[in-house]
N, C-alpha and C positions, 0 to 999 in steps of 0.2 A: 865827223858826225854831221848831219843836215837837223838845222833848228829851221820852225818856223814861228815866223812872230805874228800875233793882230794886236791890234791894242783900240782902243775906244769905240767899244760894240755900242755901248749903251743900251742895253735891250731895257724893255720896259715890261709891263704885262700886256697882254694878247689885246689887240686891236688899239692902241697907244701908240702914236705913231711920233717919232721926235721932233719937233715942230710944225706939228700936227700935220707932215706928210713922207717921213721915211720910217720906213716899217723896219727898224733897227734887228728884228727875230730874224727875219727875213734871209736881211742881210748878213745875220749873222751865219744861219745856216748856210747859205750858199759859200761865203767863203771858205767854212768848215768842210764845205763836201769839193771844193776845187784844191784843199789842200790833201785830204785823205784822199784823193786820184792820185795825187802827183807818185812819179817814178824818176826816182828812187823816192819812196816814200819816206815823211821825215821823221827822225830817229824822236824829237820830243818839237813840243809846240808850248810857245811863251806866250801867254796875254799880258802884256804890259799896260795895263789899268783900266778904271771904269767900265767893267765889265758891265754894270748897269747903270740906268740914269738916276735915280732916286733911290737906289740898296734897298729895296723889300727883298725879304727873305724867300717870300715863292718866286720871285724873279730871278735871285739865285739859285735857287734849286732846277730851274728852267735851265740856267746857264750850264750848270753840273751835267744834268742829263745831255743836254749835247757836246759838250765837252769830253765825258764819259764815253759817249758813242762813236767818235772815231776811232778809239784803239790806241790813239798816240798817246804816251805819256806827257804829262802838262805841269806845268809851273804856273801859278798867277800872282800877281806884283798887284797892289792895293793902288787906287790911282783918287785923285783930288774928289769922286763921286761914289766911292765907294762907301757902306754903311760896315766899318771893321766890323764887329760884333758880327751880322748878320753872315759876312763874308766867310768868317772864321769858323759858322756853329756849320754851316752849309758843307766846310770843305774840312772842317777839323778830321776826321778818321783817315783823311787822302793824304799820303805822303809828298805834300806837295809843299813848298817855296812859297809863302804868301807876302814877303817883306824883304827877298834878295837875299843873296848869303850863295846857300849850295843849293841843288836841283838834289834829287833822289837817284838819277844818272851820273852826279859827279861834276856836273861842269858849273866852273867859278861862272858868278853872273852878278853884277854890281846894278840896283836901280836905287837911281834919283828920280824924284817926283816933284815937277818943279811948279 
């Protein structure tokens, strides 16, 4: 099984740059494009926390659109920048593990956010 892992995307609202200069949405889009073009293609994608910078519901919705577009099954782990209520609301219908444990693909994982 091939697993791709990303973390700390810290995406924010459009035209809001991290530290006033980093376009994190474009960076995430490029990372996902690179992952999806890999041969062989990953079987699962793990996002290991800090999907968004501020935990805005609309930004989680954008992240979900981006992750869904990969066509790769994925799992999310909450980081210290997450708004877990918003994260769970956006991904509630998805068979994704939000806090460690087992993925839908039955790959055991353990997550610790220090």
